[in-house]
N, C-alpha and C positions, 0 to 999 in steps of 0.2 A: 205251648198254649199261653194265653195271656192270663195274668193274675187279676184279682179284683182292682188292684191299684191302677193298672193301665186303663182299664175300662172306666174307672171312677172319674178320670179327668176328661172323658169324652162327654160332649153336651147332650142333653135331652132335646130332641128336635121334633116339632109337630109334623106328622105325615098323614096323608089321606089315601087310603087304598080301598077300592071297591066301595066307596062311600063311608068307610069306617075311619073315624078320627082317632089317631093314636099318637103317643109319644114314643120315639125310637132313639136308642142309644146303640151305636155300632162301632166295632173295632175290627178293621181289616188289615192284616199284615202277613207277608211272606207265606202265601197259600194257607193261611189260617184265618178264622174270623170268630167273632162273638157278637151276638145281637140280643138286645133287650127290648121288649115292647110292652106298653101298658095303655089301657083305656081308663085308668084311674079306678077301675073296679077289680082288675086282676093284672098280674105281671107275668110275662112269659119270657123264656130265654132259649137260646141255642148256642152251643160252642162246638166248632168243628176244626179238626186238625187236617194236615195234608192228606193222610191216608183216607180219612172219612170223606173228604171232598172228592178224591179220586174215585172212591167206590160209588158214591151217589151219582157223580157225573156219568159214570159208565152205566149205571142202572137206569138213569133217565134218558140217556142219549146213546142207544145201542148202535146207531149208525155212525157215530162220531168216534174217531180214534185220534186222540191228541194228548200231549203231556199235561199234567195237572196245572202247570203254570198258565197254559193257554186257556183252559177252562176257567181258572180263577181270574185271569185278566179280563175275560169277557164278562164274567159274573160281576166284577167290580164296575166295569163300564156301564152295564145295564142296571144294576141294583142301586149303586150308591146315589145317583141323582134322586131317585124316589125316596130312599131311606134318609136322605139329607133334607127332605122337605122341599125339594125343588120342583116337584110336580105332583099330580094326583094320579093314582094308580090305574090309569087306562093305558092308552098308547102314549109312549114317551120317546121323543127323538133321542137316540143314543149316538155315540161317536161312530159306530159302525153300521148298526141297523136298528130299526124301531124295537122297543121292548114293551111287553104288555104284562102288567101285574094283576093278580086277582087274590082275594083273601077268602079262606074258609076256616071254620072253627069245628073240627071234628073231635068229639070226645073231650072237650075242655082245653084242647090245644089250639094254637093259631098256626095255620099253614099259609105262607105266602108263595104263590106259584108264579114263576117267571117264564115267559116265552119270548125268545129272541132268535138270533142267528149267529152262527160261527162258521166262517169260511163258506158261506152260502148255504149251509145246512141248518135246519131248525135246531135251536139250542133250548133246552128246558132245564129249569132248576126249581127246587122247593126249599124254602126255609121252614123247618118243622120245629116250631117253638113250643116247649112244654112249660107248665106252671113253674115259676121260679121259687126257690126256697125263701122262707121268711128272712133268713140272715142276709141273703143277697139283696132283697128288697130294702131292708133297713140300711145297709151300707151304701147302696147306690141311689136311694131316693129319700127315705125317711130322715136319716141322720143329717145329710147335707141340708135338707129343708129346715130342720130344727136349728141347725147352726146359723142358717141364713136369717131365720126369724129372730134369733137372739141378737145377731149383728144389727138388724134393722131396728130392734127395740132399743139397743144401746145408742145407735145413731139418733133415734128420735129423742131420747133423753138428753143427749148432748146438745141437740139443736134447740130443745125447749129451754135448757139452761142458758144457752147463748142469747135467745130472744129475751129472756128475763134480764140479763145483763145489759142488753141493748136498750131496753126500756129504762133502766136506771140511768144509763148514759144520756139518753135523750132528755129525761127529766132534769138531769143536772144542767144540760144546755139551756133548757127553758128557765130554770131557776136563776140562771145568770143572764137572762135577757134575750136569748136567741129566739127567733120566730121563723116559721116556715115561709118561704117565698111563694109557695103555691099550696093552697088549702087542700087540694085533692091528694097531696102526699101524706096527709095526717093519718096515722093508724091508731087503732085501739090498743090498750095495754094487753099483753099476752097473759091470759089466765089459763094455766095448764089444764085444770079439771074441766073448765067450760069448753075449752078447745077439743079435748078428747071426747067429751059427751056429744058435742055437735058433729065432730068428724065421724064417729061411729054411727050416729043416727043417719047421716047422709050417705056414708060410704058402704055400709054393710048391704043395703038393698041393691046397690049398683054392682058390687062384687059378686053377690050371690046370683044375680040375674045372668052374669056371664061365666058362671062356674064350669059350664060345659066347654068353654074355650080352652083348649089345651095349649101348653107351651109357655115359655118365658119371653119377655121382651129383651132387648139387647142389654139393658142395665142389669136385669136379673140373671141373664146368662153370664155376664162378667162376674157377678157376685158368686154364682154357683162355681165358676171356674176358680175363683180366688180361694173359696172355702175348700174345694176338693184338692187343689194344689197344695195348700198348707197341710191338710190332713195327710196327704201322701208323703210330704217331706217329713212330717213328724213321725210317721210310721217307719220310714226308712232310717231316720236317725235313731229311733228307739231300737230297731233291730241291730244296727251297727254297734250301739253301746252294749246291748246284751251279748253280742257275739264276742266283744273284746273285754267283757267283764272278767276279772280274775276268778278262776275256778279254785275252789278249796281243795288242797292236796288230800288225796284219799288216806294217806298214812296219818296226817294230822287229824282228820275227821275220826279215824279209828281210835287214836290216842285220847281224843276228847270224850268219846263214848265210854272208853274204859275208865277214864278218870271220874266220870259221873256215875259209874255203876257201883252199887253197894258192895263192900268187901264181904268175904265169908265170915269174918269175925263180928260183923255188924248184924244185930238181930232185927228183923222186921216184924211188923205187926202180925203178918201171916205166920212167921215162925213161932211167935208166942202163942197164937191160937192153936197151932198144931201140937205144941208141947202140952198144953192144957188138955 
C-alpha cells in the first residue's frame, strides 16, 4: 500500500459528482488505490489493496469472473477521468463503455457508485470513503497550505522591497535630468502600508464571494507540487540519516551507567536519614 508520502505529491483536483462539488486526491498503482475527498467541511478517505479489491469486485459483480487486474484496469478507465476533474458525474464516455457515477452520504461516509461494463457484462464498483483522521488531513492539506501561504508572504515581501528599490532608482534618474517620453508611463511611489490596506479592502470581498469555488489554478498547483516534493525529499533524507546514524555500543552504555552510579562507600541523603 502507498504511504502518505506518495499520496502527498498527488494534486488536489476539483470534481463534480451528482451535483456535489469536491476536491479529490487519488493514487492508483498495481491493483491498489488510495483516494481522498473533501468538500472543505469534511475529509474522507479509502485505501484498498489487491485482496480487498478482488473481494469487493466479486461481491458487487457476481456474474463476472475475471482476474483482479482486469477489474482494476476497467475501474481505472472508468473512474480516473471523473476523479481527475475531466467530467461531471453523470454519463461519461470511457475507453470501452460509458460510465455512470453517483454519490451518496450514508452515516457520515461518502460512497461513490460506478456503473459501467466489462466484457459486455454490467460492471459495478463503490468507493466507500470514511472520515479521515486529523493527522492525515493536516499532512495532506493543512500543512502544505500553510507552507504555501508562508512562501507567498515571503514572495510579496521581496517584491515590495524590489519596488522600493526601483522607486529609488527612478528618482536618481530624474535627479540627473531624465524625463519620461510618454506621460502615461508615470507611476506613483510604492507605499507598502497604503498598498496593503487598499489591496485587502478590495480583494477580501472578491475572494470571500468565491470561497465556494474549489480547486487551485495552474500556478497554485505548481506551488503545491513544489512544496510537497520538497517536504517528501526532506523526510526521505531525514530517515536515511537516522538509519545511518551511529548507534551507541551497548557495553559502552552500561559502562557509562556504572561509572555514574554511586559507590557503596558513598553515603546518600537517604542513607543518612535512615541511620537517624
